[in-house]
Structure formats: structure tokens, C-alpha cells
N, CA, C and O atoms as CSV, one atom per row, in Angstrom:
chain,resi,resn,atom,element,x,y,z
A,1,UNK,N,N,56.318,113.051,74.469
A,1,UNK,CA,C,56.363,112.220,73.424
A,1,UNK,C,C,57.566,112.307,72.994
A,1,UNK,O,O,58.041,113.440,73.069
A,2,UNK,N,N,58.220,111.514,72.573
A,2,UNK,CA,C,59.270,110.609,71.601
A,2,UNK,C,C,58.989,110.851,70.284
A,2,UNK,O,O,58.040,110.249,69.782
A,3,UNK,N,N,59.791,111.806,69.465
A,3,UNK,CA,C,59.642,112.648,68.250
A,3,UNK,C,C,60.108,112.303,67.677
A,3,UNK,O,O,61.078,111.762,68.208
A,4,UNK,N,N,60.091,112.146,66.065
A,4,UNK,CA,C,61.428,111.600,65.102
A,4,UNK,C,C,61.292,113.546,64.913
A,4,UNK,O,O,60.208,114.072,65.160
A,5,UNK,N,N,62.507,114.412,64.467
A,5,UNK,CA,C,62.121,115.725,64.109
A,5,UNK,C,C,61.014,115.665,62.537
A,5,UNK,O,O,60.454,114.678,62.060
A,6,UNK,N,N,61.005,116.807,62.143
A,6,UNK,CA,C,60.608,116.964,60.954
A,6,UNK,C,C,61.592,117.200,60.118
A,6,UNK,O,O,61.291,116.828,58.984
A,7,UNK,N,N,63.403,117.994,60.253
A,7,UNK,CA,C,64.172,117.764,59.188
A,7,UNK,C,C,64.254,116.175,58.962
A,7,UNK,O,O,64.053,115.798,57.808
A,8,UNK,N,N,64.597,114.953,60.189
A,8,UNK,CA,C,65.261,113.901,59.818
A,8,UNK,C,C,64.119,112.711,59.129
A,8,UNK,O,O,64.392,111.625,58.616
A,9,UNK,N,N,62.674,113.405,59.343
A,9,UNK,CA,C,61.315,113.489,58.571
A,9,UNK,C,C,61.043,113.200,57.203
A,9,UNK,O,O,60.667,112.256,56.508
A,10,UNK,N,N,61.449,114.606,57.080
A,10,UNK,CA,C,61.976,114.800,55.667
A,10,UNK,C,C,63.274,114.268,55.021
A,10,UNK,O,O,63.463,114.085,53.818
A,11,UNK,N,N,63.957,114.099,55.830
A,11,UNK,CA,C,65.698,113.580,54.595
A,11,UNK,C,C,64.961,112.534,54.625
A,11,UNK,O,O,64.774,112.652,53.414
A,12,UNK,N,N,64.339,111.575,54.894
A,12,UNK,CA,C,64.112,110.039,55.295
A,12,UNK,C,C,63.343,110.518,53.823
A,12,UNK,O,O,63.819,110.293,52.710
A,13,UNK,N,N,62.382,111.044,54.018
A,13,UNK,CA,C,61.223,111.763,52.365
A,13,UNK,C,C,62.011,111.409,51.452
A,13,UNK,O,O,62.173,110.323,50.896
A,14,UNK,N,N,62.700,112.819,51.280
A,14,UNK,CA,C,64.074,112.642,50.668
A,14,UNK,C,C,64.462,111.369,50.060
A,14,UNK,O,O,64.081,111.121,48.916
A,15,UNK,N,N,65.126,110.605,50.660
A,15,UNK,CA,C,65.748,109.583,50.440
A,15,UNK,C,C,65.469,108.582,49.501
A,15,UNK,O,O,66.130,108.311,48.498
A,16,UNK,N,N,64.017,107.835,50.065
A,16,UNK,CA,C,63.245,107.493,49.522
A,16,UNK,C,C,62.910,107.852,48.129
A,16,UNK,O,O,62.695,106.998,47.268
A,17,UNK,N,N,62.866,109.183,47.906
A,17,UNK,CA,C,62.381,110.070,46.399
A,17,UNK,C,C,63.080,109.417,45.742
A,17,UNK,O,O,62.706,108.905,44.687
A,18,UNK,N,N,64.453,109.276,46.312
A,18,UNK,CA,C,66.118,109.511,45.163
A,18,UNK,C,C,65.822,108.179,44.933
A,18,UNK,O,O,65.609,107.914,43.750
A,19,UNK,N,N,65.734,107.118,45.847
A,19,UNK,CA,C,65.770,105.409,45.794
A,19,UNK,C,C,64.755,105.027,44.690
A,19,UNK,O,O,65.169,104.125,43.963
A,20,UNK,N,N,63.347,105.569,44.351
A,20,UNK,CA,C,62.542,105.119,43.840
A,20,UNK,C,C,63.330,105.475,42.615
A,20,UNK,O,O,64.000,104.446,42.523
A,21,UNK,N,N,63.713,106.235,41.602
A,21,UNK,CA,C,64.016,106.976,40.726
A,21,UNK,C,C,66.120,106.472,40.500
A,21,UNK,O,O,67.182,107.083,40.375
A,22,UNK,N,N,65.857,105.678,40.539
A,22,UNK,CA,C,67.646,105.294,40.838
A,22,UNK,C,C,68.018,104.921,38.810
A,22,UNK,O,O,69.159,104.693,38.408
A,23,UNK,N,N,66.990,104.948,38.038
A,23,UNK,CA,C,67.597,105.426,36.608
A,23,UNK,C,C,68.427,106.476,36.482
A,23,UNK,O,O,69.594,106.338,36.116
A,24,UNK,N,N,67.901,107.598,36.771
A,24,UNK,CA,C,68.371,109.146,36.384
A,24,UNK,C,C,68.832,109.841,37.777
A,24,UNK,O,O,68.841,109.034,38.707
A,25,UNK,N,N,69.229,111.206,38.135
A,25,UNK,CA,C,69.644,112.105,39.158
A,25,UNK,C,C,68.117,113.043,39.170
A,25,UNK,O,O,67.608,113.587,38.190
A,26,UNK,N,N,67.739,113.036,40.195
A,26,UNK,CA,C,66.685,114.304,40.853
A,26,UNK,C,C,67.572,115.306,40.885
A,26,UNK,O,O,68.754,115.224,41.220
A,27,UNK,N,N,66.891,116.401,40.477
A,27,UNK,CA,C,67.113,117.942,40.791
A,27,UNK,C,C,66.522,118.192,41.744
A,27,UNK,O,O,65.418,117.660,41.863
A,28,UNK,N,N,66.992,119.071,42.775
A,28,UNK,CA,C,66.056,119.900,43.354
A,28,UNK,C,C,64.864,120.086,43.451
A,28,UNK,O,O,63.984,119.553,44.127
A,29,UNK,N,N,64.885,121.091,42.541
A,29,UNK,CA,C,63.287,120.970,42.287
A,29,UNK,C,C,62.350,120.831,41.859
A,29,UNK,O,O,61.317,121.485,41.717
A,30,UNK,N,N,62.881,119.451,41.505
A,30,UNK,CA,C,62.003,117.950,41.301
A,30,UNK,C,C,62.005,117.656,42.230
A,30,UNK,O,O,60.858,117.792,42.658
A,31,UNK,N,N,62.969,117.077,43.343
A,31,UNK,CA,C,62.368,116.445,44.738
A,31,UNK,C,C,61.660,117.320,45.030
A,31,UNK,O,O,60.608,116.791,44.669
A,32,UNK,N,N,61.260,118.624,45.546
A,32,UNK,CA,C,60.639,119.913,46.396
A,32,UNK,C,C,59.130,119.533,45.078
A,32,UNK,O,O,58.109,120.220,45.037
A,33,UNK,N,N,59.276,118.874,44.580
A,33,UNK,CA,C,57.771,119.156,43.503
A,33,UNK,C,C,57.064,117.690,43.878
A,33,UNK,O,O,55.864,117.645,44.148
A,34,UNK,N,N,57.973,116.394,43.874
A,34,UNK,CA,C,57.322,115.244,43.966
A,34,UNK,C,C,57.161,115.386,45.366
A,34,UNK,O,O,55.951,115.230,45.534
A,35,UNK,N,N,57.931,115.687,46.976
A,35,UNK,CA,C,57.659,115.224,47.845
A,35,UNK,C,C,56.520,116.460,48.659
A,35,UNK,O,O,55.913,116.443,49.730
A,36,UNK,N,N,56.624,117.466,47.532
A,36,UNK,CA,C,55.717,119.484,48.353
A,36,UNK,C,C,56.276,119.097,49.370
A,36,UNK,O,O,55.611,118.361,50.100
A,37,UNK,N,N,57.750,119.461,49.804
A,37,UNK,CA,C,58.706,120.123,50.498
A,37,UNK,C,C,59.184,120.998,49.571
A,37,UNK,O,O,59.681,120.689,48.488
A,38,UNK,N,N,58.990,122.372,50.119
A,38,UNK,CA,C,59.540,123.918,49.930
A,38,UNK,C,C,61.103,123.921,49.320
A,38,UNK,O,O,61.992,123.347,49.950
A,39,UNK,N,N,61.338,124.503,48.241
A,39,UNK,CA,C,62.929,124.152,47.659
A,39,UNK,C,C,63.839,124.597,48.977
A,39,UNK,O,O,64.743,123.786,49.179
A,40,UNK,N,N,63.806,125.727,49.942
A,40,UNK,CA,C,65.132,126.001,50.644
A,40,UNK,C,C,65.182,124.582,51.734
A,40,UNK,O,O,66.232,124.121,52.181
A,41,UNK,N,N,64.035,124.130,51.978
A,41,UNK,CA,C,64.544,122.966,53.359
A,41,UNK,C,C,64.777,121.211,52.045
A,41,UNK,O,O,65.413,120.238,52.450
A,42,UNK,N,N,64.250,121.228,50.885
A,42,UNK,CA,C,65.115,120.365,50.020
A,42,UNK,C,C,66.866,120.666,50.088
A,42,UNK,O,O,67.636,119.878,50.636
A,43,UNK,N,N,67.228,121.721,49.543
A,43,UNK,CA,C,68.577,122.027,49.391
A,43,UNK,C,C,69.281,121.988,50.798
A,43,UNK,O,O,70.493,121.777,50.748
A,44,UNK,N,N,68.838,122.122,51.788
A,44,UNK,CA,C,69.362,121.989,53.378
A,44,UNK,C,C,69.868,120.378,53.372
A,44,UNK,O,O,71.020,119.951,53.305
A,45,UNK,N,N,68.461,119.558,53.477
A,45,UNK,CA,C,68.089,118.380,53.756
A,45,UNK,C,C,69.301,117.871,52.308
A,45,UNK,O,O,70.274,117.457,52.939
A,46,UNK,N,N,69.576,117.757,51.085
A,46,UNK,CA,C,70.458,117.376,50.448
A,46,UNK,C,C,72.271,118.045,50.654
A,46,UNK,O,O,73.254,117.397,50.293
A,47,UNK,N,N,72.322,119.089,51.139
A,47,UNK,CA,C,73.735,119.696,51.850
A,47,UNK,C,C,74.185,118.716,52.743
A,47,UNK,O,O,75.337,118.284,52.777
A,48,UNK,N,N,72.930,118.248,53.724
A,48,UNK,CA,C,73.611,117.532,54.965
A,48,UNK,C,C,73.628,115.794,54.135
A,48,UNK,O,O,74.688,115.174,54.056
A,49,UNK,N,N,72.774,115.421,53.781
A,49,UNK,CA,C,72.700,114.143,52.864
A,49,UNK,C,C,73.841,113.955,52.347
A,49,UNK,O,O,74.585,113.255,53.033
A,50,UNK,N,N,74.347,114.413,51.156
A,50,UNK,CA,C,75.215,114.615,50.531
A,50,UNK,C,C,76.846,114.388,51.378
A,50,UNK,O,O,77.679,113.484,51.309
A,51,UNK,N,N,76.787,115.678,52.167
A,51,UNK,CA,C,78.025,115.573,53.266
A,51,UNK,C,C,78.040,114.429,54.119
A,51,UNK,O,O,79.099,114.038,54.610
A,52,UNK,N,N,76.698,113.729,54.386
A,52,UNK,CA,C,76.824,112.527,55.102
A,52,UNK,C,C,77.430,111.697,54.583
A,52,UNK,O,O,77.976,110.833,55.269
A,53,UNK,N,N,77.565,111.694,52.638
A,53,UNK,CA,C,77.469,110.483,52.223
A,53,UNK,C,C,76.393,109.733,51.721
A,53,UNK,O,O,76.605,108.804,50.941
A,54,UNK,N,N,75.308,110.024,52.069
A,54,UNK,CA,C,74.044,109.792,51.401
A,54,UNK,C,C,73.528,109.465,50.163
A,54,UNK,O,O,73.025,108.454,49.673
A,55,UNK,N,N,73.845,110.862,49.690
A,55,UNK,CA,C,73.707,110.980,48.050
A,55,UNK,C,C,75.130,111.726,47.833
A,55,UNK,O,O,75.912,112.153,48.682
A,56,UNK,N,N,75.221,111.745,46.205
A,56,UNK,CA,C,76.188,111.966,45.505
A,56,UNK,C,C,75.836,113.351,45.027
A,56,UNK,O,O,74.945,113.577,45.845
A,57,UNK,N,N,75.893,114.373,44.333
A,57,UNK,CA,C,75.681,115.033,43.524
A,57,UNK,C,C,76.274,115.259,42.098
A,57,UNK,O,O,77.381,114.769,41.878
A,58,UNK,N,N,75.414,116.205,40.751
A,58,UNK,CA,C,75.951,115.386,39.434
A,58,UNK,C,C,75.967,117.148,38.878
A,58,UNK,O,O,74.813,117.536,38.701
A,59,UNK,N,N,77.017,118.220,38.589
A,59,UNK,CA,C,76.487,119.275,37.713
A,59,UNK,C,C,76.331,119.192,36.486
A,59,UNK,O,O,76.790,118.177,35.961
A,60,UNK,N,N,75.765,120.026,35.761
A,60,UNK,CA,C,75.338,119.797,34.630
A,60,UNK,C,C,73.837,119.814,34.332
A,60,UNK,O,O,72.815,119.900,35.013
A,61,UNK,N,N,74.113,119.703,33.100
A,61,UNK,CA,C,72.318,119.745,32.116
A,61,UNK,C,C,71.394,118.197,32.516
A,61,UNK,O,O,70.170,118.152,32.634
A,62,UNK,N,N,72.271,117.100,32.663
A,62,UNK,CA,C,71.927,115.965,33.223
A,62,UNK,C,C,72.078,115.711,34.623
A,62,UNK,O,O,71.796,114.561,34.960
A,63,UNK,N,N,72.455,116.505,35.533
A,63,UNK,CA,C,72.788,116.575,37.282
A,63,UNK,C,C,71.737,116.145,37.146
A,63,UNK,O,O,70.922,115.838,36.276
A,64,UNK,N,N,71.983,116.190,38.891
A,64,UNK,CA,C,70.992,116.241,39.971
A,64,UNK,C,C,71.994,115.397,41.309
A,64,UNK,O,O,73.193,115.398,41.585
A,65,UNK,N,N,70.482,114.570,42.041
A,65,UNK,CA,C,71.358,114.138,43.018
A,65,UNK,C,C,70.821,112.275,42.581
A,65,UNK,O,O,70.022,111.786,41.782
A,66,UNK,N,N,71.608,111.821,43.427
A,66,UNK,CA,C,71.336,109.893,43.660
A,66,UNK,C,C,71.708,109.580,44.129
A,66,UNK,O,O,72.558,110.400,44.476
A,67,UNK,N,N,71.913,108.125,44.993
A,67,UNK,CA,C,72.019,107.994,46.167
A,67,UNK,C,C,73.431,107.471,46.240
A,67,UNK,O,O,73.636,106.665,45.332
A,68,UNK,N,N,74.433,107.659,46.995
A,68,UNK,CA,C,76.021,107.301,46.831
A,68,UNK,C,C,75.863,105.609,47.150
A,68,UNK,O,O,76.860,104.892,47.232
A,69,UNK,N,N,74.982,105.276,47.255
A,69,UNK,CA,C,75.316,103.457,47.279
A,69,UNK,C,C,74.131,102.963,47.580
A,69,UNK,O,O,73.246,103.378,48.328
A,70,UNK,N,N,74.243,101.745,46.707
A,70,UNK,CA,C,72.782,101.055,46.803
A,70,UNK,C,C,71.832,101.026,47.685
A,70,UNK,O,O,72.223,100.817,48.834
A,71,UNK,N,N,70.429,101.200,47.501
A,71,UNK,CA,C,69.616,101.349,48.786
A,71,UNK,C,C,70.071,100.771,50.118
A,71,UNK,O,O,70.260,101.228,51.246
A,72,UNK,N,N,70.190,99.367,49.430
A,72,UNK,CA,C,70.303,97.721,49.942
A,72,UNK,C,C,71.242,98.258,51.564
A,72,UNK,O,O,70.950,97.869,52.694
A,73,UNK,N,N,72.206,99.078,51.254
A,73,UNK,CA,C,73.700,99.611,51.882
A,73,UNK,C,C,73.467,101.051,52.674
A,73,UNK,O,O,74.357,101.685,53.241
A,74,UNK,N,N,72.092,101.416,52.587
A,74,UNK,CA,C,71.966,102.822,53.018
A,74,UNK,C,C,70.917,102.308,54.287
A,74,UNK,O,O,69.921,101.599,54.147
A,75,UNK,N,N,71.557,103.003,55.817
A,75,UNK,CA,C,70.689,102.576,56.698
A,75,UNK,C,C,70.036,103.882,57.186
A,75,UNK,O,O,70.499,105.014,57.045
A,76,UNK,N,N,68.690,103.477,57.883
A,76,UNK,CA,C,67.632,104.436,58.506
A,76,UNK,C,C,69.195,105.411,59.584
A,76,UNK,O,O,69.278,106.632,59.715
A,77,UNK,N,N,70.230,104.317,60.189
A,77,UNK,CA,C,71.007,104.864,60.640
A,77,UNK,C,C,72.095,105.509,60.326
A,77,UNK,O,O,72.927,105.773,61.194
A,78,UNK,N,N,72.252,105.846,59.094
A,78,UNK,CA,C,73.173,106.510,58.625
A,78,UNK,C,C,72.868,107.744,57.948
A,78,UNK,O,O,73.697,108.528,57.487
A,79,UNK,N,N,71.187,107.893,57.913
A,79,UNK,CA,C,70.318,108.796,57.773
A,79,UNK,C,C,70.347,109.498,59.194
A,79,UNK,O,O,71.143,110.382,59.511
A,80,UNK,N,N,69.699,109.152,59.719
A,80,UNK,CA,C,69.947,109.509,61.723
A,80,UNK,C,C,71.519,110.996,61.768
A,80,UNK,O,O,71.543,112.224,61.853
A,81,UNK,N,N,72.572,109.869,61.648
A,81,UNK,CA,C,73.673,110.619,61.506
A,81,UNK,C,C,73.594,111.913,60.755
A,81,UNK,O,O,73.774,113.079,61.103
A,82,UNK,N,N,73.325,111.450,59.815
A,82,UNK,CA,C,73.537,112.771,58.503
A,82,UNK,C,C,72.312,113.777,59.069
A,82,UNK,O,O,71.863,114.442,58.136
A,83,UNK,N,N,71.725,114.032,60.214
A,83,UNK,CA,C,71.128,115.506,59.914
A,83,UNK,C,C,71.020,115.486,61.630
A,83,UNK,O,O,70.861,116.637,62.036
A,84,UNK,N,N,71.059,114.598,62.604
A,84,UNK,CA,C,70.844,115.326,63.750
A,84,UNK,C,C,72.137,115.077,64.321
A,84,UNK,O,O,72.863,114.161,63.934
A,85,UNK,N,N,72.450,115.929,65.290
A,85,UNK,CA,C,73.499,116.040,66.050
A,85,UNK,C,C,74.074,115.221,67.328
A,85,UNK,O,O,75.227,115.198,67.757
A,86,UNK,N,N,72.921,114.559,67.800
A,86,UNK,CA,C,72.270,114.042,68.824
A,86,UNK,C,C,71.682,112.597,68.600
A,86,UNK,O,O,70.497,112.528,68.274
A,87,UNK,N,N,72.207,111.760,68.707
A,87,UNK,CA,C,71.396,109.948,68.807
A,87,UNK,C,C,71.176,109.514,69.845
A,87,UNK,O,O,71.045,108.295,69.951
A,88,UNK,N,N,71.061,110.322,70.930
A,88,UNK,CA,C,70.627,109.597,71.829
A,88,UNK,C,C,68.773,110.013,72.341
A,88,UNK,O,O,68.157,110.939,71.813
A,89,UNK,N,N,68.366,109.394,73.083
A,89,UNK,CA,C,66.651,109.842,73.380
A,89,UNK,C,C,66.314,110.265,74.489
A,89,UNK,O,O,65.197,110.628,74.859
A,90,UNK,N,N,68.387,110.186,75.695
A,90,UNK,CA,C,68.414,111.218,76.915
A,90,UNK,C,C,69.230,111.251,76.862
A,90,UNK,O,O,69.993,110.612,76.137
A,91,UNK,N,N,69.609,112.715,78.301
A,91,UNK,CA,C,71.590,112.463,77.939
A,91,UNK,C,C,71.903,111.873,79.154
A,91,UNK,O,O,72.623,112.235,80.085
A,92,UNK,N,N,71.443,111.210,79.022
A,92,UNK,CA,C,72.176,109.609,80.674
A,92,UNK,C,C,72.963,108.761,79.681
A,92,UNK,O,O,73.950,108.127,80.051
A,93,UNK,N,N,72.515,108.747,78.375
A,93,UNK,CA,C,72.389,108.014,77.640
A,93,UNK,C,C,73.576,108.517,76.259
A,93,UNK,O,O,73.917,107.629,75.478
A,94,UNK,N,N,74.041,109.725,76.094
A,94,UNK,CA,C,75.537,109.924,75.864
A,94,UNK,C,C,76.668,109.412,76.220
A,94,UNK,O,O,76.720,109.361,77.449
A,95,UNK,N,N,77.382,109.102,75.839
A,95,UNK,CA,C,78.453,108.265,75.977
A,95,UNK,C,C,79.860,109.201,76.820
A,95,UNK,O,O,80.603,108.979,77.777
A,96,UNK,N,N,79.627,110.568,75.595
A,96,UNK,CA,C,80.747,111.488,76.188
A,96,UNK,C,C,80.391,112.003,77.812
A,96,UNK,O,O,81.327,112.088,78.607
A,97,UNK,N,N,79.102,112.311,78.210
A,97,UNK,CA,C,78.866,112.962,79.237
A,97,UNK,C,C,79.003,111.519,80.584
A,97,UNK,O,O,79.819,111.373,81.494
A,98,UNK,N,N,77.676,110.566,80.106
A,98,UNK,CA,C,78.222,109.090,81.198
A,98,UNK,C,C,77.555,109.480,82.546
A,98,UNK,O,O,77.774,108.942,83.632
A,99,UNK,N,N,76.482,110.778,82.223
A,99,UNK,CA,C,76.168,110.929,84.061
A,99,UNK,C,C,74.985,111.239,83.792
A,99,UNK,O,O,74.641,111.889,82.806
A,100,UNK,N,N,73.793,110.512,85.209
A,100,UNK,CA,C,72.835,111.038,85.254
A,100,UNK,C,C,72.296,112.590,85.368
A,100,UNK,O,O,72.827,113.021,86.392
A,101,UNK,N,N,71.483,113.628,84.784
A,101,UNK,CA,C,70.910,115.038,85.400
A,101,UNK,C,C,70.813,114.846,86.471
A,101,UNK,O,O,71.427,115.504,87.311
A,102,UNK,N,N,69.736,113.553,86.850
A,102,UNK,CA,C,69.759,113.831,88.155
A,102,UNK,C,C,70.286,112.248,89.250
A,102,UNK,O,O,70.236,111.107,88.791
A,103,UNK,N,N,70.795,112.604,90.829
A,103,UNK,CA,C,71.777,112.080,91.308
A,103,UNK,C,C,71.630,110.800,91.588
A,103,UNK,O,O,72.543,109.975,91.618
A,104,UNK,N,N,70.108,110.536,91.870
A,104,UNK,CA,C,69.505,109.246,93.112
A,104,UNK,C,C,68.400,108.861,91.021
A,104,UNK,O,O,67.204,108.655,90.812
A,105,UNK,N,N,69.004,108.904,90.521
A,105,UNK,CA,C,68.211,108.196,88.993
A,105,UNK,C,C,67.972,107.103,89.170
A,105,UNK,O,O,66.837,106.783,89.524
A,106,UNK,N,N,68.915,106.213,88.989
A,106,UNK,CA,C,68.609,105.421,88.485
A,106,UNK,C,C,68.193,104.829,87.275
A,106,UNK,O,O,67.809,103.670,87.120
A,107,UNK,N,N,68.290,105.630,86.518
A,107,UNK,CA,C,67.677,104.600,84.957
A,107,UNK,C,C,68.678,104.680,84.341
A,107,UNK,O,O,68.530,103.731,83.572
A,108,UNK,N,N,69.578,105.098,84.106
A,108,UNK,CA,C,70.888,105.712,83.388
A,108,UNK,C,C,70.830,104.019,82.411
A,108,UNK,O,O,70.533,104.084,81.218
A,109,UNK,N,N,71.150,102.539,83.085
A,109,UNK,CA,C,71.309,101.471,82.369
A,109,UNK,C,C,69.711,100.853,81.728
A,109,UNK,O,O,69.766,99.888,80.965
A,110,UNK,N,N,69.148,101.098,81.870
A,110,UNK,CA,C,67.793,101.013,81.229
A,110,UNK,C,C,67.829,101.950,80.092
A,110,UNK,O,O,68.027,101.347,79.038
A,111,UNK,N,N,67.674,103.530,79.923
A,111,UNK,CA,C,67.373,104.605,78.883
A,111,UNK,C,C,69.470,104.043,78.083
A,111,UNK,O,O,69.904,104.708,77.143
A,112,UNK,N,N,70.174,103.098,78.565
A,112,UNK,CA,C,70.949,102.428,77.826
A,112,UNK,C,C,70.598,101.382,77.252
A,112,UNK,O,O,71.596,101.108,76.585
A,113,UNK,N,N,69.839,100.597,77.055
A,113,UNK,CA,C,69.238,99.827,76.589
A,113,UNK,C,C,68.331,100.144,75.762
A,113,UNK,O,O,68.443,99.862,74.569
A,114,UNK,N,N,67.025,100.939,76.378
A,114,UNK,CA,C,66.459,101.428,75.376
A,114,UNK,C,C,66.887,102.475,74.131
A,114,UNK,O,O,66.309,102.724,73.074
A,115,UNK,N,N,67.819,102.851,74.553
A,115,UNK,CA,C,68.375,103.643,73.164
A,115,UNK,C,C,69.433,102.863,72.635
A,115,UNK,O,O,70.217,103.639,72.087
A,116,UNK,N,N,69.846,101.619,72.537
A,116,UNK,CA,C,70.672,100.950,71.916
A,116,UNK,C,C,69.850,99.990,71.616
A,116,UNK,O,O,70.556,99.218,70.967
A,117,UNK,N,N,68.798,99.544,71.677
A,117,UNK,CA,C,67.825,98.613,70.730
A,117,UNK,C,C,67.201,99.494,69.545
A,117,UNK,O,O,67.065,98.989,68.430
A,118,UNK,N,N,66.708,101.225,69.881
A,118,UNK,CA,C,66.278,102.001,68.911
A,118,UNK,C,C,67.174,102.020,67.909
A,118,UNK,O,O,66.864,101.946,66.720
A,119,UNK,N,N,68.794,102.163,68.526
A,119,UNK,CA,C,69.580,102.335,67.073
A,119,UNK,C,C,70.199,101.422,66.273
A,119,UNK,O,O,70.868,101.624,65.260
A,120,UNK,N,N,69.797,99.956,67.050
A,120,UNK,CA,C,69.858,99.105,66.341
A,120,UNK,C,C,69.003,98.869,65.125
A,120,UNK,O,O,69.379,99.028,63.963
A,121,UNK,N,N,67.807,98.470,65.522
A,121,UNK,CA,C,66.259,98.551,64.634
A,121,UNK,C,C,67.142,99.976,63.607
A,121,UNK,O,O,67.641,99.528,62.575
A,122,UNK,N,N,67.290,101.101,63.752
A,122,UNK,CA,C,67.274,102.557,62.544
A,122,UNK,C,C,69.057,101.280,61.866
A,122,UNK,O,O,69.168,100.832,60.725
A,123,UNK,N,N,69.729,101.139,62.623
A,123,UNK,CA,C,70.818,100.729,61.816
A,123,UNK,C,C,70.457,99.579,60.771
A,123,UNK,O,O,70.866,99.694,59.615
A,124,UNK,N,N,69.524,98.216,61.241
A,124,UNK,CA,C,69.187,97.509,60.826
A,124,UNK,C,C,68.236,97.235,59.468
A,124,UNK,O,O,67.885,96.160,58.982
A,125,UNK,N,N,67.980,98.468,59.081
A,125,UNK,CA,C,66.456,99.084,58.192
A,125,UNK,C,C,66.746,99.777,57.766
A,125,UNK,O,O,67.031,100.866,58.264
A,126,UNK,N,N,66.839,99.300,56.045
A,126,UNK,CA,C,67.744,99.989,54.910
A,126,UNK,C,C,66.382,100.311,54.332
A,126,UNK,O,O,65.220,99.981,54.569
A,127,UNK,N,N,67.194,101.313,53.232
A,127,UNK,CA,C,66.465,101.841,52.694
A,127,UNK,C,C,65.471,101.166,51.690
A,127,UNK,O,O,64.331,101.533,51.407
A,128,UNK,N,N,66.220,100.024,51.189
A,128,UNK,CA,C,65.414,99.020,50.285
A,128,UNK,C,C,63.832,98.229,51.004
A,128,UNK,O,O,62.742,97.892,50.542
A,129,UNK,N,N,64.495,98.201,52.345
A,129,UNK,CA,C,63.492,97.935,53.238
A,129,UNK,C,C,61.776,98.470,53.231
A,129,UNK,O,O,60.649,97.976,53.174
A,130,UNK,N,N,62.668,100.258,53.364
A,130,UNK,CA,C,61.780,100.580,53.974
A,130,UNK,C,C,60.774,101.164,52.841
A,130,UNK,O,O,59.620,101.538,53.051
A,131,UNK,N,N,61.638,101.164,51.259
A,131,UNK,CA,C,60.998,100.987,50.072
A,131,UNK,C,C,59.858,99.541,49.401
A,131,UNK,O,O,58.971,99.477,48.549
A,132,UNK,N,N,60.405,98.722,50.195
A,132,UNK,CA,C,59.612,97.669,50.308
A,132,UNK,C,C,58.076,97.673,51.250
A,132,UNK,O,O,56.931,97.962,50.903
A,133,UNK,N,N,58.362,97.443,51.916
A,133,UNK,CA,C,56.998,98.514,53.110
A,133,UNK,C,C,56.076,99.298,52.091
A,133,UNK,O,O,54.996,99.189,51.512
A,134,UNK,N,N,56.907,99.958,52.192
A,134,UNK,CA,C,55.912,101.524,51.510
A,134,UNK,C,C,55.049,100.784,50.319
A,134,UNK,O,O,53.874,101.024,50.043
A,135,UNK,N,N,55.913,99.828,49.680
A,135,UNK,CA,C,55.108,99.351,48.233
A,135,UNK,C,C,54.127,98.191,48.762
A,135,UNK,O,O,53.069,98.067,48.146
A,136,UNK,N,N,54.367,97.358,49.809
A,136,UNK,CA,C,53.381,96.631,50.132
A,136,UNK,C,C,52.153,97.089,50.989
A,136,UNK,O,O,51.077,96.494,51.035
A,137,UNK,N,N,52.505,98.340,51.722
A,137,UNK,CA,C,51.320,99.077,52.207
A,137,UNK,C,C,51.683,97.933,53.849
A,137,UNK,O,O,50.824,97.225,54.375
A,138,UNK,N,N,52.506,98.009,54.123
A,138,UNK,CA,C,52.424,96.806,55.897
A,138,UNK,C,C,51.250,97.768,56.901
A,138,UNK,O,O,50.484,97.376,57.781
A,139,UNK,N,N,51.470,99.049,56.390
A,139,UNK,CA,C,51.257,99.722,57.758
A,139,UNK,C,C,50.663,101.224,57.389
A,139,UNK,O,O,50.388,102.017,58.289
């Protein structure tokens, strides 16, 4: 089964939560409260998202976390790259390895096409679009 990791799923939830409240920064504890995620997980995600350039942090009484760019300028792929070390669906899609594990597989080209389509969809889906889908309850 193809599956999005829990950490990536939670990261998207954190980013969407921050995006919904673009008026003021969100504290880690407030994000934990709103999302239901435990505080250590939220802190880990905030660190990864901050390093990945998705969010920015502001210290002080009125501090917290906010999006680094407009929600329309942050793609799902940006979040994936901030959280996951490998964004390939199979090892043979890894451009650095460029080899199948099975000598007579012959599926490398197919898996690269599938991988490209998934990454393209992520690259072309902004946080703004995810918010719109959530508001309209399309799914």
C-alpha cells in the first residue's frame, strides 16, 4: 500500500492550521491544542518546517510561527521536501542510484513516470488550494 507518512500528514495539518490564522503567529502549544497533536511532535515538525523555509518563527510575547510565504506560494511538494528525506516511490526512481534492484525488472521507466506524476501533482497543489478544498468539503 502506498502511504503518506504520519509525520508528513501531521506536517500538512500544522501548515494548514497556521495558514488558517494568518493574522497572528501561532505558538507551538496553540498548534498542539488546535490539532490534537502532542507538543513534542509539533515542535519537531515546526523545526523541520522552519529549516525547510515553509514557516518562520518570531520570539517574544507576541511570537509564534507563521507562514514564510503566502499560502498560494507554498506547494505540497515544498512540505514533502521539508519532511521526507526521499521523495521517490521506489528505489529505481532515485536519480542518484539510477538502477533497479531486480536485474530483469523492466519497470523502471514506468515507475519513473508514476513518480513524476505524483511529484508534479504535489508541486502544483498549493496550501491555498488545500484550504479551498477543505472549506468546500469536496472530499
